[in-house]
MARZA-784424 format. One line per field, with one value per residue (C-alpha): residue in three letters; x negated, y, z. Coordinates in Angstrom, 2 decimals, always signed. Example, Ala and Ser with C-alpha at 12.3 -4.5 7.8 and 13.67 -1.06 7.14 Angstrom:
2
bamar = [Ala/Ser]
c1 = [-12.30/-13.67]
c2 = [-4.50/-1.06]
c3 = [+7.80/+7.14]
***
This chain:
450
bamar = [Met/Thr/Leu/Asp/Ala/Ala/Asp/Leu/Val/Arg/Arg/Asp/Arg/Ala/His/Ile/Ile/His/Pro/Tyr/Leu/Pro/Gly/Ser/Ala/Thr/Glu/Arg/Val/Val/Met/Thr/Glu/Gly/Ser/Gly/Cys/Arg/Leu/Thr/Asp/Ala/Glu/Gly/Arg/Ser/Tyr/Leu/Asp/Ala/Thr/Gly/Gly/Leu/Trp/Leu/Ala/Gln/Val/Gly/His/Gly/Arg/Ser/Glu/Leu/Ala/Asp/Val/Ala/His/Glu/Gln/Met/Thr/Lys/Leu/Glu/Tyr/Phe/Thr/Ser/Phe/Trp/Glu/Phe/Ser/Asn/Asp/Arg/Ala/Ile/Glu/Leu/Ala/Thr/Arg/Leu/Ala/Ala/Leu/Ala/Pro/Asp/Pro/Leu/Asn/His/Val/Tyr/Phe/Thr/Ser/Gly/Gly/Ser/Glu/Gly/Asn/Glu/Ala/Ala/Ile/Lys/Met/Ala/Arg/Tyr/Tyr/His/His/Arg/Arg/Gly/Asp/Thr/Asp/Arg/Thr/Trp/Ile/Leu/Ala/Arg/Ser/Lys/Ala/Tyr/His/Gly/Ile/Gly/Tyr/Gly/Gly/Gly/Ser/Ala/Thr/Gly/Phe/Pro/Leu/Tyr/His/Glu/Gly/Phe/Ala/Pro/Met/Met/Pro/His/Val/Ser/His/Leu/Thr/Pro/Pro/Trp/Pro/Tyr/Arg/Thr/Glu/Leu/Tyr/Asp/Gly/Gln/Asp/Pro/Thr/Asp/Phe/Leu/Ile/Arg/Glu/Leu/Glu/Glu/Arg/Ile/Ala/Glu/Ile/Gly/Pro/Gly/Asn/Ile/Ala/Ala/Met/Ile/Gly/Glu/Pro/Ile/Met/Gly/Val/Gly/Gly/Met/Leu/Val/Pro/Pro/Asp/Asp/Tyr/Trp/Pro/Arg/Val/Arg/Glu/Val/Leu/Asp/Arg/His/Gly/Ile/Leu/Leu/Val/Phe/Asp/Glu/Val/Val/Thr/Ala/Tyr/Gly/Arg/Met/Gly/Glu/Trp/Phe/Gly/Ala/Gln/His/Phe/Gly/Val/Thr/Pro/Asp/Ile/Ile/Val/Thr/Ala/Lys/Gly/Ile/Thr/Ser/Gly/Tyr/Val/Pro/Leu/Gly/Ala/Leu/Leu/Val/Gly/Asp/His/Val/Ala/Glu/Val/Leu/Leu/Arg/Asp/His/Gly/Phe/Pro/Met/Gly/Tyr/Thr/Tyr/Asn/Gly/His/Pro/Val/Ala/Thr/Ala/Val/Ala/Leu/Ala/Asn/Leu/Asp/Leu/Ile/Glu/Lys/Glu/Gly/Leu/Leu/Ala/Arg/Ala/Lys/Thr/Ile/Gly/Ala/Ser/Leu/His/Ala/Glu/Leu/Asp/Ala/Gln/Leu/Gly/Asp/Leu/Asp/Ile/Val/Gly/Glu/Ile/Arg/Ser/Val/Gly/Met/Met/Leu/Ala/Val/Glu/Leu/Val/Ala/Asp/Arg/Ala/Thr/Arg/Thr/Pro/Leu/Pro/Leu/Asn/Pro/Asp/Arg/Met/Pro/His/Asp/Val/Ile/Arg/Arg/Glu/Thr/Gly/Val/Ile/Val/Arg/Asp/Ser/Ala/His/Ser/Leu/Val/Leu/Ser/Pro/Pro/Leu/Ile/Met/Thr/Glu/Thr/Glu/Thr/Lys/Glu/Val/Ala/Ser/Ala/Leu/Arg/Ala/Val/Leu/Ala/Arg/Thr/Glu/Pro/Thr/Gly/Glu/Ile/Arg/Pro/Ala]
c1 = [+35.41/+34.43/+32.37/+31.31/+28.43/+28.47/+29.44/+26.69/+24.28/+25.85/+25.63/+22.25/+20.93/+23.00/+21.69/+18.76/+14.93/+13.09/+9.33/+7.54/+10.37/+10.37/+14.14/+14.92/+14.26/+17.95/+17.75/+18.54/+18.84/+20.85/+20.36/+23.57/+22.75/+19.91/+19.41/+16.24/+14.17/+17.01/+18.54/+21.76/+22.53/+25.36/+26.48/+26.29/+22.58/+20.38/+16.27/+13.62/+12.24/+7.98/+6.84/+8.94/+10.13/+7.13/+4.76/+7.40/+9.84/+7.58/+11.06/+13.01/+16.47/+20.14/+18.28/+21.28/+19.11/+17.78/+20.65/+22.69/+19.62/+19.64/+23.94/+22.97/+20.38/+22.19/+25.48/+22.68/+20.53/+20.47/+17.62/+15.88/+12.46/+9.01/+7.71/+5.90/+7.02/+9.55/+9.75/+11.96/+12.41/+11.89/+9.01/+6.98/+7.94/+6.64/+3.45/+2.37/+2.96/+1.09/-1.86/-1.83/-1.85/-4.54/-8.32/-9.70/-10.47/-7.41/-4.98/-3.17/-0.43/+0.83/+4.19/+5.05/+7.71/+5.68/+2.19/+1.81/+2.78/+0.24/-2.56/-2.28/-2.16/-5.29/-7.34/-6.25/-7.25/-10.67/-11.39/-9.88/-11.84/-15.47/-13.73/-12.94/-16.52/-18.22/-19.21/-16.97/-18.86/-17.73/-14.81/-15.75/-13.85/-15.07/-12.73/-12.68/-11.92/-8.74/-7.52/-3.88/-3.65/+0.16/+1.48/+0.57/-2.25/-4.51/-4.03/-3.33/-6.06/-8.37/-6.40/-8.50/-5.99/-6.20/-2.54/-1.93/-4.16/-3.43/-1.03/-0.94/-4.42/-6.13/-6.70/-7.69/-11.34/-14.51/-13.03/-15.68/-15.01/-17.28/-16.95/-14.37/-15.43/-13.77/-16.34/-14.40/-15.96/-19.52/-20.46/-19.52/-22.63/-25.49/-25.97/-26.52/-24.95/-21.72/-21.97/-26.09/-24.82/-21.84/-23.70/-26.82/-24.07/-23.03/-26.13/-26.90/-23.43/-24.12/-27.57/-26.24/-23.15/-25.29/-23.90/-23.08/-20.41/-18.87/-15.57/-14.42/-14.17/-10.63/-10.29/-8.03/-8.92/-7.58/-6.98/-3.24/-2.11/-5.53/-5.07/-4.70/-8.68/-10.58/-14.01/-16.89/-16.77/-19.38/-18.66/-16.71/-18.98/-21.72/-20.03/-18.64/-22.38/-23.62/-21.06/-21.68/-25.28/-24.08/-21.50/-18.76/-15.15/-13.80/-9.87/-8.33/-5.45/-3.54/-0.28/+0.19/-2.16/-0.82/+1.86/+0.89/+0.67/-2.69/-2.30/-3.21/-1.45/-3.98/-6.78/-9.12/-9.22/-9.23/-12.85/-13.97/-13.89/-12.79/-12.09/-11.49/-7.72/-5.71/-2.78/+0.16/+3.84/+6.11/+5.93/+6.11/+10.05/+10.03/+11.43/+14.93/+14.25/+11.32/+9.01/+4.59/+2.34/-1.16/-3.44/-6.03/-9.39/-9.84/-12.65/-11.00/-7.83/-9.49/-10.68/-7.61/-5.52/-7.54/-6.96/-3.35/-3.41/-3.30/-1.42/+0.62/+4.02/+6.99/+10.52/+10.81/+7.84/+9.16/+12.41/+14.32/+16.10/+13.42/+11.29/+13.86/+14.08/+10.20/+10.13/+13.14/+10.58/+7.83/+9.56/+11.05/+6.92/+6.07/+8.79/+9.09/+5.07/+4.78/+1.54/+0.47/+2.87/+1.62/-1.89/+0.10/+2.41/+0.08/-1.98/+0.42/+1.52/-2.05/-2.31/+1.26/-0.05/-3.40/-2.20/+0.67/-1.27/-4.95/-5.40/-3.84/-6.88/-5.25/-5.63/-9.32/-9.00/-6.33/-6.78/-5.27/-5.72/-2.26/+0.43/-1.10/-2.02/-2.98/-3.02/-5.58/-5.01/-7.43/-7.94/-11.02/-12.05/-15.65/-16.06/-13.72/-11.60/-8.48/-5.57/-3.91/-0.44/+2.65/+4.52/+7.86/+7.42/+5.08/+4.91/+6.25/+9.15/+9.90/+9.63/+12.31/+14.28/+13.83/+14.00/+14.80/+11.44/+10.51/+6.52/+4.35/+2.10/-1.01/-4.46/-4.09/-2.93/+0.53/+0.54/+2.82/+3.39/+6.45/+8.84/+6.52/+9.37/+9.29/+9.49/+7.62/+10.53/+10.52/+6.70/+7.36/+10.09/+7.70/+4.59/+6.98/+8.25/+5.03/+4.23/+7.05/+5.99/+2.46/+1.99/+3.38/+1.04/-1.53/-4.81/-3.27/-0.79/+2.17/+4.70/+6.32/+9.86/+11.25]
c2 = [+7.04/+6.39/+9.22/+8.99/+9.89/+13.78/+14.06/+12.01/+14.27/+17.48/+16.18/+14.54/+18.30/+19.90/+17.53/+15.59/+16.66/+14.23/+13.57/+15.80/+16.84/+20.87/+22.28/+23.61/+19.94/+19.14/+15.38/+13.10/+8.70/+7.46/+3.56/+1.85/-1.84/-4.51/-7.69/-9.62/-6.99/-4.79/-1.80/-0.27/+3.83/+5.65/+6.22/+2.29/+2.49/-0.25/-0.14/-2.48/-2.15/-2.51/-0.64/-2.58/+0.58/+1.50/-1.22/-3.67/-5.78/-9.02/-11.44/-9.13/-7.15/-8.40/-11.41/-12.68/-14.95/-12.30/-10.58/-13.74/-13.78/-10.23/-10.07/-13.69/-11.75/-8.99/-10.84/-12.78/-10.24/-6.86/-5.44/-5.11/-3.46/-5.23/-2.77/-4.30/-7.85/-7.87/-9.95/-11.91/-15.27/-14.18/-11.80/-14.27/-17.14/-14.23/-13.56/-17.48/-17.53/-14.12/-15.85/-19.13/-16.99/-14.39/-15.30/-16.35/-14.70/-12.54/-13.94/-11.24/-9.36/-5.52/-4.70/-1.18/+0.31/+0.44/+1.16/+5.06/+4.05/+0.94/+3.01/+5.68/+2.49/+0.90/+3.96/+4.31/+1.05/+1.21/+4.63/+3.05/-0.55/+1.83/+3.81/+0.65/-0.84/+2.39/+3.53/+6.81/+8.55/+6.12/+8.54/+9.27/+7.14/+6.36/+6.64/+7.48/+9.89/+8.83/+7.08/+6.51/+5.75/+6.96/+10.75/+10.56/+12.89/+9.76/+8.17/+11.26/+12.97/+9.53/+10.02/+11.54/+13.60/+17.47/+17.93/+16.09/+18.15/+21.54/+23.27/+20.66/+21.84/+21.47/+17.66/+15.19/+15.96/+13.07/+12.13/+11.73/+10.69/+8.69/+7.80/+5.39/+2.31/+3.32/+1.33/+2.83/+6.40/+5.88/+9.60/+8.97/+7.11/+9.03/+6.03/+4.00/+0.27/+1.64/-0.67/+0.23/+3.79/+3.45/+1.04/+3.57/+6.47/+4.41/+3.99/+7.98/+8.71/+6.71/+7.82/+11.83/+11.23/+8.88/+5.10/+5.35/+8.16/+5.80/+3.93/+2.55/+2.24/+2.23/+1.07/-0.23/-3.38/-2.16/+1.69/+2.34/+5.61/+6.11/+4.45/+0.66/+1.09/-2.33/-2.43/-4.71/-8.27/-7.13/-4.30/-5.44/-8.27/-5.56/-2.93/-5.53/-6.62/-2.53/-2.05/-5.10/-4.09/-0.91/-1.97/-0.28/-2.10/-2.80/-1.60/-3.14/-0.93/-3.91/-2.15/-2.69/-5.70/-8.12/-10.86/-11.88/-8.90/-9.91/-13.98/-14.54/-13.85/-10.85/-9.12/-9.92/-13.20/-12.23/-10.30/-13.09/-10.67/-10.54/-7.28/-6.62/-5.36/-5.51/-2.98/-4.56/-3.44/-3.50/-6.75/-8.25/-7.83/-7.29/-3.86/-5.25/-3.93/-1.83/-3.52/-3.51/-5.73/-5.14/-8.77/-7.98/-9.79/-11.98/-9.74/-6.49/-7.80/-8.89/-5.21/-3.44/-6.11/-5.13/-3.34/-1.84/-2.65/-0.70/+2.19/+3.29/+1.66/+2.24/+1.93/-0.96/-2.73/-6.42/-5.87/-8.76/-8.03/-6.78/-9.79/-12.24/-10.83/-11.57/-14.74/-15.68/-13.49/-15.57/-18.37/-17.46/-16.10/-20.18/-21.93/-19.69/-20.31/-16.54/-16.10/-18.31/-16.82/-13.29/-14.17/-16.24/-13.44/-10.79/-11.83/-12.29/-8.40/-7.15/-9.66/-7.91/-4.37/-4.93/-6.38/-3.57/-0.99/-1.56/+0.32/+3.31/+5.92/+7.57/+4.31/+4.63/+0.96/-1.60/-3.31/-5.52/-7.94/-10.15/-7.64/-4.73/-3.35/+0.13/+1.78/+4.86/+7.43/+9.71/+12.77/+11.16/+7.29/+8.64/+10.98/+9.45/+12.82/+12.63/+13.04/+16.01/+15.66/+18.34/+18.06/+18.96/+15.99/+12.85/+9.75/+7.63/+10.13/+9.83/+6.08/+5.94/+8.20/+6.38/+2.71/+2.23/+0.75/+2.50/+2.73/+5.20/+7.74/+8.02/+9.93/+9.62/+6.23/+4.66/+2.08/-1.22/-3.09/-5.57/-7.81/-11.19/-12.84/-10.88/-13.15/-13.45/-11.82/-9.13/-8.50/-7.88/-5.08/-3.42/-3.17/-3.03/+0.35/+1.41/+1.00/+3.36/+6.50/+6.35/+5.92/+9.22/+10.85/+13.14/+13.93/+17.05/+15.22/+16.47/+13.64/+13.92/+13.18/+9.69]
c3 = [+1.27/-2.47/-3.98/-7.88/-9.14/-9.90/-6.05/-4.93/-6.39/-5.21/-1.53/-1.74/-3.03/-0.93/+2.10/+2.11/+1.85/-0.24/-0.17/-2.69/-4.61/-4.86/-4.02/-7.27/-9.14/-10.26/-11.69/-8.93/-9.71/-6.93/-6.56/-5.66/-6.20/-6.65/-7.80/-8.17/-10.28/-11.35/-9.83/-10.69/-10.24/-9.90/-12.97/-13.86/-15.68/-15.22/-14.34/-14.70/-11.07/-12.13/-9.10/-6.19/-4.51/-2.57/-3.46/-1.21/-2.96/-2.92/-3.40/-4.87/-4.26/-3.26/-1.35/+0.44/+2.37/+4.47/+4.56/+6.06/+8.68/+9.61/+10.48/+12.33/+14.41/+15.28/+16.59/+18.58/+20.01/+17.82/+20.34/+23.51/+23.99/+23.92/+26.41/+29.95/+30.27/+28.18/+24.66/+22.31/+20.55/+17.06/+17.72/+19.24/+16.34/+13.85/+16.06/+15.93/+12.42/+11.46/+13.21/+11.45/+8.11/+9.20/+9.19/+12.19/+15.05/+14.23/+16.35/+18.28/+16.53/+17.63/+15.84/+14.59/+12.18/+9.55/+8.06/+9.22/+12.88/+11.99/+11.27/+13.84/+16.16/+14.70/+14.97/+18.51/+19.33/+17.45/+19.78/+22.82/+22.16/+22.32/+25.35/+27.31/+26.74/+27.86/+24.83/+25.06/+22.18/+19.47/+18.49/+14.63/+11.64/+8.35/+5.46/+1.72/-0.73/-2.42/+0.73/+1.33/+5.20/+5.98/+7.31/+11.02/+12.03/+12.67/+9.17/+7.68/+8.50/+7.19/+3.55/+1.30/-0.77/-0.04/-0.57/+2.60/+4.22/+3.19/+5.17/+8.25/+9.60/+11.84/+11.07/+13.73/+14.19/+13.83/+10.20/+7.65/+4.00/+1.64/-2.31/-3.60/-5.32/-8.40/-11.30/-14.39/-13.08/-13.68/-12.91/-9.53/-8.95/-10.77/-13.12/-10.20/-9.42/-8.03/-4.56/-4.11/-4.67/-2.05/+0.73/+0.53/+1.05/+3.92/+5.37/+5.05/+6.73/+9.52/+10.79/+10.15/+12.40/+14.25/+14.92/+18.59/+17.60/+15.32/+16.02/+13.29/+9.31/+8.11/+3.97/+1.85/+0.13/-3.12/-2.97/-4.14/-4.49/-5.93/-8.77/-7.79/-7.46/-7.32/-5.72/-6.85/-5.85/-3.17/-1.81/+0.97/+2.08/+2.14/+4.04/+6.39/+7.20/+7.38/+9.91/+12.20/+11.99/+13.99/+16.05/+13.60/+13.71/+10.33/+10.00/+6.81/+5.85/+4.10/+3.78/+0.21/-0.57/+2.15/+1.88/-1.86/-3.76/-4.38/-4.66/-1.26/+2.23/+3.03/+0.58/+2.92/+1.84/-1.78/-1.03/+1.53/+3.94/+7.90/+9.35/+12.81/+12.46/+9.29/+9.46/+7.52/+6.62/+3.74/+2.14/+5.60/+5.05/+1.32/+2.69/+3.67/+7.46/+8.45/+10.26/+10.23/+12.49/+12.93/+13.01/+15.58/+16.49/+19.50/+20.79/+20.31/+21.75/+25.14/+25.70/+24.90/+27.53/+30.78/+33.50/+32.61/+28.77/+25.84/+26.35/+23.87/+22.27/+19.92/+20.55/+17.89/+18.71/+17.94/+16.84/+16.80/+13.50/+11.55/+12.87/+12.09/+8.36/+8.12/+8.84/+6.91/+4.29/+4.71/+4.18/+0.57/-0.25/+0.54/-0.82/-4.28/-4.78/-4.67/-4.10/-6.72/-9.12/-8.45/-9.71/-13.15/-13.87/-12.90/-15.58/-17.64/-17.32/-17.69/-20.98/-22.16/-21.34/-23.04/-26.04/-26.39/-25.35/-26.07/-29.08/-27.61/-27.57/-24.29/-22.56/-21.16/-18.71/-17.84/-14.49/-11.54/-9.12/-8.86/-8.79/-8.75/-11.96/-12.92/-16.62/-16.63/-18.79/-20.21/-23.09/-25.02/-23.99/-24.82/-22.33/-20.03/-19.37/-17.85/-19.18/-18.73/-17.14/-17.63/-14.57/-17.06/-19.07/-16.68/-18.87/-16.22/-16.21/-19.59/-19.67/-17.13/-18.67/-22.34/-21.34/-17.74/-16.48/-13.35/-13.10/-10.57/-11.71/-9.20/-9.91/-14.00/-14.14/-14.28/-11.62/-11.50/-8.17/-9.26/-7.41/-7.22/-8.73/-11.90/-15.13/-18.30/-20.25/-18.22/-18.10/-22.12/-21.54/-19.04/-21.51/-24.20/-22.32/-21.87/-25.57/-26.77/-24.96/-24.33/-28.58/-28.58/-26.24/-27.33/-25.85/-24.58/-22.60/-24.95/-25.53/-28.83/-29.38/-29.79]
***
C-alpha cells in the first residue's frame, strides 16, 4: 500500500500519540528517507539534520553497511534471551569491545534497550550495591536541576525539570536536586566561583541528608536537554573527590555524550574522571537499532554478582541484532576517524556560528564541546534575561520551515548535535540558516516576516 503525503498526515493525526505534541496541533513532518546529514519528507522536501535525530546519528543516515549487518544477523540468529546462563556471540563481542574502550576499571557491561532503561538500571544498581554491602540506609540519589535522565520513575525522578514530574506524582522518594553547572548564569552562584559554590552546596547537602544515607550522584557530563551546559573543567574532578570521601557512587549519564559526540569515546575521558557506572545508548548504534549499555566498575560488579546475582533484566538485554549493529557502528566510527572529526568539525561549526551570529544582540553565548553546541538566546545581553518565546512561532520551527535546517529548542537555547560526518559546507549552511531567522528576531521574541 502506497500512501501519499496528505494521507500519511491524516493517519498520523488519527492514530499516533507524539511526545510533547498537543492534539490540537495539525502540522506533521513525515520523514521517508535519509542519507548522510540529509533527510527527505513525504512531500519530497529536503532537510539538513543538525540535531542527529535525538542526539544520536553519529555516522549519519542511510548507511548500507549497518543495514547489511542487521540483515545478516537476522538470518543467523534474530533473538534469544540473555537471562540466566544464556548469551550470544555478538553480545559477548560487544561487551569485550566496550570494556577495552572504557576507562579502567569499568570492565563489566549490562545491556538495555535505551537510555531510560539504562538510568533505571543504574539507580537500582547503586542502591543494590550498598544494600548487598550492608549499608541498607543508602537510598538517596543526588541529581541536578535541569538534568534529564529519561522517562522511567527512577530516572524521571532524577530528572530536574518540573514538566516531567507534574501529573505523574508521587515521584520516587529520596531524590535531591542540586544547582546545575551553568557558568553563563552567574546569578546562580551569588558572585562566587561557580565550582566553589557548587562543591560547597554538594558538601552541605550531603551533611544535611547524611553521607550514610546517600547511594549515588547521577549526572550528565554535559547537560544536553538543559541547553548543552558545559561545566568548568574542575567541576567533575572536585565532585568525584567529595563523593569518594563519603563512599557515594558516581553515575555518569552518557546517553548523549558517549561514542564520539564530545570527541572522545566517553565524556568521562574528556573531563579526566572515572565514574563507577557509565550509562550509554543512542550513539552506540547511531540509532539504527535501539540499544543501551551500562559500563560498570569491577568493584560494583563484584558485589552485584554475589549470591543470586543482580535481580533485574529486560527482554532485549544483549539483543544479537542490536549488538551486531553496534559493533559495525563502532567500526565505522574508528575507520572514519569520527572522534577526531567531531573536534575539528565541531570547532568549524562553532566558528561559523560565531562569525554569523556574534553581532546579534539576542545571542548571549555560543558554547560547544565537540559536536555538542548551543546558542543561548537573550532579550538583553547586559542583564542576560532569557529571550521570551512565542509557542506559536518558535525560532527553531521558523528555521526549519524557512530553510530546511533542523535544530532544537532547549531552555531558551538552540542546540545542535549533528552527525559526526557533517561537512564544512554543511556547517556554513547551518550557520546561515540560523542567521536568516535570528537576525529578524526581536528582543520580545517576535520574528519579523522574511
